[in-house]
C-alpha positions in Angstrom: 62.2 -36.1 -4.2 59.7 -39.0 -5.0 57.3 -38.4 -2.1 57.4 -34.8 -3.1 56.7 -35.0 -6.9 53.9 -37.6 -6.7 53.2 -39.5 -3.5 51.0 -42.3 -5.2 54.0 -43.2 -7.6 56.0 -43.2 -4.7 53.6 -45.6 -2.9 53.2 -47.7 -6.3 56.8 -48.1 -6.4 57.5 -49.5 -2.8 58.6 -46.2 -1.4 57.3 -46.1 2.5 55.6 -42.8 2.4 54.0 -42.4 5.6 57.5 -43.3 7.4 59.3 -40.6 5.2 56.7 -38.0 6.1 56.7 -38.5 9.5 60.3 -38.4 9.6 60.1 -35.1 7.8 57.6 -33.5 9.7 59.3 -34.5 12.9 62.5 -32.8 11.8 60.7 -29.8 10.9 59.0 -29.8 14.0 62.7 -30.2 16.0 63.9 -27.4 14.1 60.9 -25.1 14.4 61.2 -26.1 18.2 64.8 -25.2 18.6 64.1 -21.8 16.8 61.6 -21.1 19.0 63.7 -21.6 22.1 66.5 -19.7 20.9 64.3 -16.8 20.3 63.0 -17.3 23.8 66.5 -17.5 24.9 67.6 -14.0 23.0 64.4 -12.0 23.9 64.2 -13.2 27.4 60.4 -14.0 27.2 58.2 -15.9 25.2 54.3 -14.7 24.5 51.4 -15.3 22.0 52.5 -12.2 19.8 54.9 -14.5 18.0 51.7 -16.2 16.8 50.2 -13.0 15.5 48.6 -12.7 11.9 50.8 -9.7 11.2 54.1 -11.8 11.5 52.6 -14.7 9.3 52.0 -11.9 6.6 55.2 -10.4 6.9 57.1 -13.5 6.3 54.8 -14.2 3.2 55.2 -10.9 1.8 59.0 -11.6 2.3 58.8 -14.5 0.1 56.8 -13.0 -2.5 59.1 -10.0 -2.6 62.0 -12.2 -2.9 60.7 -15.0 -5.0 59.7 -18.6 -4.3 61.2 -20.4 -7.0 64.9 -19.9 -5.8 67.0 -20.6 -3.0 67.8 -17.0 -1.8 64.5 -15.5 -2.4 63.5 -15.7 1.3 66.8 -13.9 2.3 66.7 -11.4 -0.3 62.9 -10.6 0.3 63.7 -10.1 4.1 66.2 -7.8 3.2 64.2 -5.6 0.7 60.9 -6.1 3.0 63.0 -4.6 6.2 64.5 -2.0 3.9 61.7 -0.5 2.5 59.4 -0.8 5.7 62.2 1.7 7.4 62.5 3.6 4.3 58.9 4.2 3.9 57.9 4.6 7.7 60.3 7.5 8.2 58.6 9.2 5.3 55.1 8.4 6.1 54.7 6.5 9.5 51.1 6.1 9.5 50.8 4.8 5.5 53.6 2.6 5.2 51.2 -0.3 4.8 49.7 1.4 1.9 52.7 2.1 0.0 53.9 -1.5 0.8 50.6 -3.0 -0.3 50.9 -1.0 -3.6 54.3 -2.2 -4.2 53.1 -5.7 -3.8 50.3 -5.3 -6.5 52.7 -3.6 -8.9 55.3 -6.7 -8.2 52.6 -9.2 -9.0 50.8 -7.3 -12.1 54.2 -6.6 -13.8 56.5 -9.2 -12.7 59.9 -9.4 -10.9 61.6 -9.7 -14.2 60.2 -6.8 -15.7 59.8 -4.5 -12.7 62.9 -2.6 -13.4 62.3 -2.2 -16.9 59.2 0.1 -17.4 59.5 0.5 -21.0 58.4 -3.3 -21.2 55.2 -2.8 -19.0 52.8 -2.3 -21.6 54.0 -4.8 -24.1 53.4 -8.4 -24.0 56.4 -10.4 -23.7 
């Protein structure tokens, strides 16, 4: 936590920051490698489409929808994103990205807490 919060302070009190960061990045790379291996195993092939911009954008949208500040935000965001994608693409297959973008603009401008309370949109609180 010290390295995450204030790297310079952690170095000043004697925490080996470089070693800790190397360990953390090694563990993260190992987990990412295991996830990639499992995905290649389940899909039967590995292609460069995995690194496409759309996939990264979808992950970012899931995090924005679910909320970054709490533990299950990514899971909730993924569920909501996929449900919205399925419902909207069944209604308008060509323009589902427009409606998803409009939802995200409203979400960012209004806020997650006030999204389902339209009577609070115009007032300041």
